[in-house]
VOGU-3710 file (C-alpha; in Angstrom, 3 decimals, decimal comma):
1> mfrflfksnn> 14,967/20,775/111,096  12,050/19,330/110,091  9,479/21,543/108,012  5,971/21,626/107,045  3,985/23,897/104,185  0,933/25,611/105,881  -1,228/27,382/103,788  -3,191/30,312/105,024  -5,264/33,217/102,784  -3,888/31,127/99,482
11> nfrvlgsksf> -0,464/32,046/100,307  2,346/29,424/101,900  5,085/30,403/104,574  7,103/27,821/106,072  6,887/26,650/109,828  9,561/24,940/111,606  7,637/21,983/112,463  7,321/18,214/113,410  4,016/16,735/112,475  1,851/15,302/109,947
21> hpiphtsfnh> -1,955/14,778/109,042  -4,738/12,936/109,303  -7,671/11,769/106,118  -11,613/11,680/107,214  -13,557/8,688/106,993  -17,160/8,037/105,906  -19,077/4,780/105,674  -19,640/2,783/102,531  -20,145/-1,037/101,515  -18,635/-3,281/103,070
31> hhcnsavssi> -15,111/-4,311/101,503  -13,472/-7,600/101,572  -10,733/-8,583/100,171  -9,178/-12,244/99,138  -6,389/-13,010/97,194  -2,725/-14,024/96,587  0,599/-13,120/95,208  3,531/-15,298/95,031  7,114/-14,589/93,667  10,156/-16,114/92,802
41> hpqiaspiss> 12,737/-13,213/92,388  13,398/-11,961/89,846  10,319/-12,969/87,859  6,757/-13,474/89,340  5,788/-16,881/89,682  2,205/-18,459/89,458  -0,051/-17,442/92,328  -0,945/-20,098/95,033  -4,611/-18,980/94,867  -6,511/-16,591/93,280
51> ndfnpsgsss> -10,024/-14,984/93,552  -11,557/-12,539/91,062  -11,884/-8,849/91,320  -15,059/-7,975/90,373  -15,346/-3,564/90,455  -18,823/-1,927/90,782  -19,401/1,240/90,839  -21,853/2,990/93,029  -21,639/7,284/93,510  -22,915/9,031/96,888
61> kpsgngspsv> -24,942/11,673/96,901  -23,983/15,316/98,202  -24,908/15,674/101,791  -26,068/18,857/102,923  -22,820/20,222/104,835  -22,048/21,511/101,581  -19,391/18,231/100,824  -18,183/17,535/97,775  -20,010/15,349/95,065  -18,117/11,572/95,083
71> svlnrisris> -18,492/9,554/92,525  -16,776/5,999/93,847  -15,758/2,570/92,735  -16,690/0,182/94,921  -14,132/-2,874/95,392  -15,918/-5,599/96,546  -14,415/-9,194/97,120  -14,213/-11,484/100,287  -12,210/-11,866/103,370  -12,475/-15,576/104,819
81> gprmagnrff> -13,201/-16,315/108,066  -15,306/-14,998/110,439  -16,210/-11,933/111,793  -16,410/-11,673/115,090  -16,111/-8,429/116,954  -19,815/-7,059/117,647  -18,582/-3,641/116,941  -19,267/-0,860/114,060  -17,367/-2,011/110,820  -15,887/0,255/108,650
91> ssgyllnckn> -16,498/-0,109/105,009  -13,543/0,369/102,639  -12,108/-0,406/98,725  -14,260/2,849/97,220  -12,354/4,999/95,231  -12,203/8,387/94,587  -13,568/9,679/90,818  -12,223/12,894/90,628  -14,121/13,688/87,377  -17,346/14,161/88,949
101> lmsgkgngsg> -16,226/16,326/91,547  -17,860/19,664/92,549  -15,949/21,884/94,562  -16,915/22,023/98,462  -18,315/24,877/99,674  -19,109/24,072/103,723  -16,610/23,837/106,319  -14,927/20,732/107,211  -15,536/19,102/104,446  -12,814/17,590/102,115
111> llrgsfeges> -12,093/19,515/98,711  -11,451/17,038/95,937  -9,684/18,969/92,869  -6,593/18,595/90,150  -3,007/19,681/91,018  -3,248/22,890/92,580  -1,469/26,078/90,506  1,664/27,278/91,571  2,544/23,507/93,946  4,971/21,218/93,304
121> rgfssepdre> 5,310/17,806/94,320  8,406/15,356/94,956  7,062/12,461/93,144  5,234/11,860/90,294  3,056/14,231/88,405  0,591/12,815/86,024  -2,189/15,331/85,177  -4,869/12,348/85,616  -4,000/12,109/89,609  -6,607/14,091/91,702
131> smeydvvivg> -6,225/16,251/95,095  -7,755/15,921/97,752  -7,540/18,986/100,345  -7,829/19,225/103,992  -6,726/20,969/107,224  -5,375/18,067/108,762  -4,410/14,183/107,167  -3,542/11,391/109,287  -2,366/8,355/108,045  -3,207/5,036/110,226
141> agpaglsaai> -6,167/4,616/111,958  -4,717/2,988/115,125  -4,857/4,415/118,718  -2,877/7,139/118,023  -4,055/8,398/114,765  -7,844/7,771/115,369  -7,297/10,153/119,445  -5,659/12,552/117,121  -8,522/12,978/115,381  -11,025/13,293/117,806
151> rlkqmcrakd> -9,124/15,358/120,060  -9,373/17,564/116,609  -12,533/17,778/116,181  -13,359/18,266/120,004  -11,381/21,508/119,897  -12,928/22,641/117,148  -16,424/22,597/118,631  -14,862/24,233/121,963  -13,432/26,944/119,990  -16,442/26,924/117,180
161> vdfsvcvvek> -14,616/26,412/113,931  -14,573/23,662/111,920  -11,426/22,181/110,146  -11,602/19,102/108,168  -9,705/16,160/109,341  -9,427/12,741/106,870  -7,628/9,610/108,284  -6,593/7,162/105,915  -6,191/3,296/106,458  -4,596/0,583/104,410
171> gaevgahiis> -6,198/-2,167/106,394  -9,697/-3,196/104,590  -11,497/-1,906/107,680  -10,555/-0,204/110,420  -9,001/-2,584/113,158  -8,650/-4,934/110,239  -4,793/-4,631/110,996  -4,681/-3,619/114,299  -3,016/-6,265/116,963  -1,619/-5,959/120,419
181> gnvfeprald> -1,587/-8,152/124,330  -3,243/-5,940/124,817  -3,962/-5,179/128,711  -4,997/-1,702/128,611  -3,976/1,292/130,990  -6,981/4,050/130,598  -5,277/6,926/131,394  -5,294/8,527/127,777  -9,261/7,495/127,168  -10,002/8,999/130,572
191> ellpewkqee> -8,611/12,200/129,334  -10,134/11,731/125,729  -13,408/10,676/126,269  -13,676/11,145/129,942  -17,823/9,672/129,424  -16,544/6,237/128,262  -17,603/4,353/131,664  -21,093/5,381/131,703  -20,729/3,898/128,112  -19,522/0,197/129,146
201> vdapinvpvs> -22,084/-1,587/127,387  -20,563/0,189/123,725  -17,068/0,388/124,691  -15,392/-2,734/124,289  -13,289/-2,281/127,475  -15,308/-4,136/130,060  -12,632/-7,124/131,426  -10,977/-5,386/134,478  -7,354/-7,223/135,686  -8,555/-9,339/138,681
211> sdkfwfltkd> -4,886/-11,100/139,143  -1,706/-10,656/138,146  0,753/-13,343/137,689  4,805/-13,470/137,195  6,564/-16,510/136,142  10,161/-17,813/135,244  9,612/-20,761/133,027  12,116/-23,872/132,749  11,327/-26,618/130,508  9,175/-28,030/132,836
221> rafslpspfd> 8,399/-25,968/135,602  7,243/-22,595/136,776  8,477/-20,527/139,150  6,248/-17,695/140,330  8,119/-14,257/140,933  7,016/-10,807/142,433  4,777/-9,118/139,543  6,184/-5,832/138,575  3,616/-4,948/136,499  1,126/-3,071/138,765
231> nkgnyiisls> -2,376/-4,049/136,697  -4,966/-2,655/138,707  -7,369/-0,494/137,167  -6,415/-2,083/133,885  -8,550/-3,987/131,521  -7,967/-7,531/129,115  -9,231/-6,079/125,952  -8,922/-6,218/121,861  -7,377/-3,537/120,707  -8,641/-4,293/117,172
241> qlvrwlggka> -11,970/-3,667/118,382  -11,483/-0,666/120,823  -10,107/1,025/117,458  -13,440/-0,144/115,948  -14,991/1,936/118,808  -13,280/4,781/118,453  -13,322/5,392/114,738  -17,301/5,312/114,980  -16,842/8,434/117,786  -14,353/9,926/115,585
251> eqlgveiypg> -17,056/9,790/112,593  -19,740/10,763/115,085  -17,588/14,409/115,389  -17,215/14,721/111,716  -14,207/12,966/111,059  -13,591/11,352/107,608  -11,805/8,150/107,425  -10,912/5,844/104,503  -10,329/1,935/105,175  -8,627/0,681/102,174
261> faasemlyda> -6,328/3,085/101,137  -2,467/2,836/101,115  -0,328/6,091/101,839  2,812/4,877/99,284  4,224/8,629/98,772  5,440/11,750/101,109  4,120/14,652/99,047  6,423/17,467/98,745  6,585/21,224/97,853  9,913/22,832/95,602
271> nhnvigigtn> 11,342/23,667/98,945  10,980/19,962/99,718  8,450/20,962/102,276  5,937/17,626/103,268  2,208/18,872/101,614  0,632/15,923/102,074  0,676/12,275/101,038  -0,682/9,686/98,121  -2,460/6,504/97,912  -0,617/3,937/95,710
281> dmgiakdgsk> -2,192/3,368/92,571  -4,954/0,722/92,272  -5,788/-2,070/89,552  -1,658/-2,514/88,432  -1,091/-6,335/87,325  1,631/-8,337/88,308  3,750/-7,538/85,151  2,974/-3,803/85,916  0,642/-3,268/83,314  -3,082/-1,622/83,808
291> ketfqrgvel> -5,941/-4,228/84,363  -9,399/-2,993/83,360  -10,212/-2,112/87,241  -7,090/0,447/87,096  -7,341/3,592/88,772  -5,186/6,658/90,080  -3,753/7,129/93,625  -5,433/10,354/94,918  -3,141/12,861/96,899  -4,296/14,041/99,597
301> rghvtllaeg> -3,108/17,333/100,837  -2,842/18,766/104,114  -1,756/22,189/105,654  -0,807/19,258/109,165  -0,004/15,904/108,379  0,667/13,209/110,847  1,927/10,002/110,558  0,450/7,018/112,745  1,623/3,827/110,845  2,486/1,853/113,577
311> crgslsekvl> 5,574/0,054/114,052  8,266/0,423/111,370  5,985/2,780/109,421  7,185/2,701/105,960  6,415/6,734/105,419  7,861/7,302/108,799  11,136/5,648/107,996  11,359/7,441/105,154  10,590/10,615/106,565  13,293/10,037/109,302
321> rdynlrekvq> 15,853/8,966/106,738  14,991/12,007/104,686  15,417/14,562/107,096  17,857/13,152/109,172  15,463/13,270/112,121  17,361/10,847/114,689  20,853/12,451/113,899  19,798/15,896/114,594  18,177/15,196/118,285  21,527/12,497/118,994
331> aqhqtyalgi> 18,971/9,808/119,353  20,080/6,174/118,827  18,361/3,162/116,385  15,446/1,660/117,078  15,764/-1,509/118,417  12,430/-4,312/117,822  10,680/-7,335/118,817  8,204/-9,280/116,933  5,134/-10,081/118,760  3,120/-13,820/118,046
341> kevweidegk> -0,049/-13,995/119,013  -3,419/-16,573/119,060  -6,740/-15,717/120,430  -8,694/-19,225/121,662  -11,438/-20,280/122,860  -11,449/-22,533/125,680  -13,773/-24,599/128,274  -15,556/-22,260/130,735  -14,294/-24,557/133,588  -10,812/-23,233/132,671
351> hkpgtvlhtl> -11,657/-19,875/131,881  -10,867/-17,052/134,943  -11,983/-13,497/133,371  -9,540/-10,831/134,051  -6,826/-13,023/134,908  -3,023/-11,826/133,457  0,093/-14,070/133,548  3,541/-12,841/131,930  6,430/-15,597/131,805  10,530/-14,842/130,978
361> gwpldhktyg> 12,761/-17,810/130,401  12,008/-21,080/128,499  11,000/-21,446/125,764  13,906/-18,927/124,580  17,830/-19,192/125,739  19,272/-16,959/128,496  21,143/-14,955/125,472  17,496/-14,129/123,527  15,238/-10,998/125,338  11,390/-11,925/125,249
371> gsflyhmndr> 8,581/-13,860/127,322  5,227/-14,570/127,085  1,987/-13,815/128,251  -1,650/-14,935/128,600  -4,715/-12,963/129,233  -7,909/-14,081/130,097  -10,614/-12,282/127,881  -14,735/-12,419/127,780  -16,760/-14,746/126,653  -14,124/-17,873/127,105
381> qvsiglvval> -11,529/-16,534/125,385  -7,828/-16,440/126,295  -4,938/-14,712/124,083  -1,623/-15,912/124,626  1,207/-14,782/122,705  4,978/-15,000/122,669  7,439/-11,655/122,264  11,049/-12,467/120,848  13,631/-9,547/120,853  14,813/-9,084/116,927
391> nyhnpllnpy> 18,427/-8,611/117,789  18,916/-12,308/118,769  21,669/-13,684/117,495  21,222/-17,291/116,393  19,739/-16,996/112,556  18,876/-20,780/113,264  15,927/-19,249/116,221  12,618/-19,442/114,634  10,161/-17,240/116,352  6,771/-19,155/114,883
401> eefqklkhhp> 8,431/-22,176/116,394  9,234/-21,195/119,580  5,910/-19,940/120,179  4,370/-23,498/119,445  7,013/-24,889/121,731  5,274/-22,691/124,537  2,024/-24,172/124,331  3,336/-27,229/125,178  4,531/-26,282/128,510  3,062/-28,385/131,377
411> aikplleggt> 1,545/-25,305/132,620  0,159/-23,900/130,002  -1,009/-26,612/127,799  -4,257/-27,657/129,981  -5,390/-24,467/129,909  -5,696/-24,803/126,005  -6,587/-28,760/125,386  -10,286/-28,720/124,580  -9,856/-25,280/123,145  -10,217/-23,714/119,402
421> vlqygartln> -8,194/-20,978/118,098  -10,040/-18,431/116,812  -7,507/-16,021/115,015  -3,437/-15,925/114,195  -1,844/-12,860/113,867  2,312/-11,232/114,396  3,299/-7,667/114,607  6,338/-6,152/115,306  7,090/-3,574/118,029  8,799/-0,733/118,984
431> eggfqffpgg> 11,419/-1,361/122,235  14,055/1,691/121,658  11,377/3,958/124,129  13,305/7,209/125,478  16,396/6,768/123,941  15,193/6,856/120,370  12,498/9,533/120,347  13,530/11,045/116,743  11,101/14,725/116,370  9,162/15,181/113,601
441> aiigcsagfl> 5,489/15,134/113,219  5,362/10,772/114,457  2,838/9,637/116,696  1,928/6,613/118,438  4,284/3,697/118,080  5,710/5,363/114,643  7,992/7,705/116,837  8,381/4,301/119,496  6,411/5,335/122,347  5,988/1,513/124,037
451> nvpkikgtht> 6,576/1,217/127,602  8,725/-1,568/127,714  8,554/-2,841/131,616  4,679/-2,072/131,513  4,404/-4,311/127,868  2,173/-1,006/127,456  2,028/1,331/124,596  -1,328/2,106/124,203  -2,001/4,763/126,657  1,286/6,655/125,218
461> amksgmlaae> 0,408/6,269/121,510  -3,245/8,094/122,196  -1,717/10,594/124,464  1,053/11,507/121,727  -1,926/11,677/119,431  -3,574/14,470/121,467  -0,876/15,929/121,911  -0,265/16,632/118,239  -3,818/17,151/117,460  -3,582/20,213/120,343
471> aafdvlhegs> -0,069/21,720/118,503  -2,234/21,078/114,979  -5,005/23,006/116,025  -3,124/26,084/117,210  -1,013/25,761/114,113  -4,756/26,173/111,956  -5,947/28,801/114,366  -3,092/30,942/115,792  -0,917/30,170/113,264  1,389/28,869/115,658
481> smekywdglr> 4,579/25,687/114,723  4,224/22,304/114,909  7,544/22,171/117,489  4,726/22,789/119,977  3,926/18,680/119,828  7,220/18,104/121,083  7,056/20,794/123,501  4,186/18,974/124,514  5,325/15,789/124,954  8,087/16,614/127,129
491> nswiweelhk> 5,600/18,280/129,783  3,697/15,336/129,602  3,144/12,123/131,492  4,458/10,598/128,722  7,723/11,947/128,720  8,424/11,334/132,357  6,922/7,695/132,141  8,909/6,828/129,583  12,357/8,625/131,115  11,715/6,261/134,367
501> arnyrpafey> 11,472/3,081/131,732  14,582/4,232/129,805  17,330/1,370/131,334  14,865/-1,597/131,211  15,514/-2,726/127,767  19,010/-1,999/127,295  19,561/-3,507/130,748  19,046/-6,921/128,683  21,635/-6,586/126,301  23,882/-8,316/128,932
511> glvpglalsa> 21,712/-11,584/129,073  19,006/-12,762/131,057  20,440/-12,951/134,599  22,095/-9,683/134,471  19,026/-7,963/132,717  16,861/-9,278/135,616  19,352/-7,550/138,143  19,292/-4,226/136,552  15,861/-4,324/136,316  15,371/-5,138/139,635
521> lehyvlkgrs> 17,520/-2,391/140,714  15,870/-0,068/138,480  12,343/-0,438/139,316  12,380/-1,295/143,452  15,411/0,817/144,502  16,081/3,641/141,665  12,725/3,900/140,683  13,855/5,521/137,650  15,930/8,043/138,775  19,280/6,325/137,867
531> pltlkhgkpd> 21,937/9,230/137,087  23,173/6,931/134,052  20,953/6,553/130,790  22,014/2,730/128,760  22,822/2,406/125,339  21,150/-0,128/122,969  23,509/-2,644/121,588  23,714/-3,347/117,534  21,018/-2,609/115,387  18,393/-5,838/115,309
541> heatdvarlh> 20,088/-6,943/111,829  23,972/-6,599/112,608  22,890/-8,498/115,608  22,836/-11,625/113,682  25,848/-13,575/113,693  26,662/-16,033/110,959  25,305/-19,431/111,035  27,959/-21,502/111,591  28,591/-20,102/114,866  25,400/-22,306/115,986
551> spiqypkpdg> 24,108/-25,554/116,226  20,813/-26,530/114,240  17,325/-26,163/116,452  15,127/-29,499/116,202  11,880/-28,143/116,289  8,940/-30,601/117,098  6,242/-31,373/114,405  2,922/-29,952/115,713  0,208/-31,894/117,010  -2,693/-29,908/115,749
561> ivsfdvptsl> -4,183/-29,821/119,340  -2,406/-27,248/120,891  0,388/-26,468/117,986  -0,216/-25,753/114,469  1,897/-25,339/110,738  1,945/-22,124/109,282  -0,161/-22,586/106,374  -3,214/-23,304/108,636  -2,056/-20,625/111,320  -2,027/-18,688/108,273
571> yrsntnhdhd> -5,657/-19,065/107,512  -7,018/-17,976/110,758  -5,365/-14,671/110,351  -7,865/-14,037/107,609  -4,594/-12,668/105,046  -5,673/-11,968/101,639  -3,954/-10,097/99,001  -5,083/-9,532/95,160  -3,093/-11,792/93,668  -2,515/-10,120/90,137
581> qpahlrlrdp> -0,372/-7,286/91,392  3,030/-6,483/92,197  4,683/-8,005/95,412  5,241/-5,078/97,846  8,484/-7,426/99,203  11,593/-5,711/97,187  15,015/-7,086/96,958  17,421/-4,206/96,908  20,114/-6,341/95,147  18,404/-10,138/93,837
591> qvpervnfpd> 21,679/-11,690/94,299  21,954/-11,303/98,071  19,912/-14,411/99,033  21,749/-16,628/97,229  25,144/-15,294/97,576  24,982/-14,589/100,942  21,991/-14,764/103,438  22,228/-18,408/102,233  25,359/-19,902/102,596  26,172/-17,343/105,763
601> yagpesrycp> 23,456/-16,982/108,125  21,366/-20,406/106,932  18,791/-18,096/104,831  17,476/-16,659/108,122  14,177/-15,191/106,525  12,792/-18,292/106,026  12,140/-18,503/109,996  12,117/-15,003/111,308  8,951/-13,961/108,933  6,040/-15,861/110,940
611> arvyeyvpde> 3,809/-15,970/107,967  6,361/-18,562/105,497  6,443/-15,447/103,159  9,928/-16,318/102,070  11,332/-19,814/101,320  14,275/-21,460/99,568  13,156/-23,657/97,412  15,645/-25,733/94,176  15,572/-23,887/90,921  16,256/-25,432/87,291
621> ngeprlqina> 19,523/-26,762/88,369  18,771/-27,696/91,721  20,603/-24,669/93,504  18,433/-22,752/96,188  16,391/-19,716/95,365  14,169/-17,164/97,577  10,552/-17,720/96,615  9,149/-14,959/97,496  4,986/-15,523/98,789  4,268/-12,214/99,037
631> qnclhckacd> 0,102/-12,897/99,285  1,116/-14,889/102,642  2,317/-10,899/104,319  0,536/-10,121/107,710  2,158/-6,903/107,457  4,160/-7,407/110,485  7,640/-6,000/109,144  9,723/-8,369/110,472  11,571/-9,115/107,226  12,288/-4,947/107,047
641> ikdpkqniew> 14,016/-4,963/110,295  15,727/-8,401/110,449  17,409/-9,375/107,200  21,515/-9,086/107,605  21,996/-7,105/104,735  18,827/-4,442/105,356  18,272/-5,947/101,344  14,287/-6,183/101,771  12,665/-3,394/101,252  8,780/-3,429/102,491
651> tvpeggggpg> 6,159/-1,445/101,082  2,226/-1,334/100,859  0,520/-3,447/98,815  -3,049/-2,722/97,260  -5,194/-0,539/99,748  -7,394/-3,338/101,928  -5,285/-6,349/101,738  -3,310/-7,895/104,521  -5,050/-9,961/107,610  -8,970/-9,263/109,161
661> ysvm> -8,277/-9,313/112,619  -11,207/-8,864/114,433  -10,563/-9,888/118,188  -6,941/-9,030/117,954
//
């Protein structure tokens, strides 16, 4: 059983549990970062581009509520590209300098101090690493993490208690790493913040769905099908804007949010119980030496720790493995898809706010599961994207190029012509659904709550965060167990909804036509009450065939009007990393790319990555050698999932790096 350490009156007692903690947020100076990291394994090559890293010191004065005095070092750098959302931005990049911290005396504030006496961790124990203690620590400022934080503070007010809640976020700002379609179902928001409709001017939820179309595409035609999505009452939104708004709500309730900090390790006690997380060190050069800006990471210790990292979260995956969570509940492996998206500004005469379109078929072949979406937002903006299941067989398939082809379809191209791309991004999404649920204190997309036939996961992520918060509150207030979280899930509408949806995704293991037939049977006849539960096929990486079984795919060159090359798109993602840091994309065996991936699979990492992080270039002898351009990384996690030999390990770079989404 996954167990966590709960502290009460300075005594520890172990509780059977399945959850993690949040981290608090405060507002500091705006942080941007513009940088790059490039490597040719096993050596690090010269960076493609770089920018100076200029730290400046500042300190915050103690607040009147007994918060500790915090000395912070602001990392000030730049993220290129426009900041488009008019909503509140959260600052990041401030490092905690624990030497000047005093003990906090007020309720609800984090206590910063050195390593706790009598406690031990499962990782490094350097004496210069400081600790910060909270009641609840949450990793990830997405819909699940922020909903958990808000719900916790709401319960504190209702019960007249004050538990400290902290949210740590690796993006430079809240929302910077958030990307989704997104047709938003407000069910969970109605429960969390029922007054949101009265704040419509402030809330970024103001484009109700007005039409809902579903097409089957061939190369030259679009055939209209009955829409199975039922989006009445839903809204077209930017999820990155929504989480910024939720962050403001959380802060108003007293949640502390720290953007720009990457949670890189779990902290354990002597009995291997989770007691918090550690952030990674800052200011390490790519050769491993300490730069002048070096700062040790911080331990964020919590009575409860919640992991809300999103799809394929690095800490979540470690916990799943270390505690054998899938095996203990006999859950299946997770299955994934890669979503690639652009936001366009189009001609006003073509813009129809509230229009929703989903497609199946072309440009994907009938053995590859996936489809496209096109949503008319406000302000003449349109979001368009392609989702490709990562269990595709052909290693020569390139999801990015398939997306470029899609935009040339005669039913889509006229809408985009004359328009301008505002932003580009990509992210993997979970499609394992009900068959995957692993247990543990893992919430949102880290646990896999996406409803595949609805193509929605925000409402379920938010609800899971709320249920985890209610269980965590009872742990802190009544001494109960975090087992309540999964009990709450089983008795919630999440469980009912995803149980009904469980057979849609595995139905497409048999191909497009059988999948459509089985899905229609589930939707229109059985209505989710099938006596059988279908299983997923092979894990995505095992589904990849060797290249000799497939013919090369000839992709057309981009025209620069509706289709673009990768560097152009990457620029629009505002992606930046400090150039002088160790590469966060690691090869478990440096020989696998040249000895296995290239000769057997034709170098698939150069195609499944939507940011050209991986390239095969000639070495001094003219032989292909894998070059890793880590500075390009969109944090989509496709490489961690799809590599045929699971040889690539995605780890967190310095906090504040990665994409800078504002309207995604």
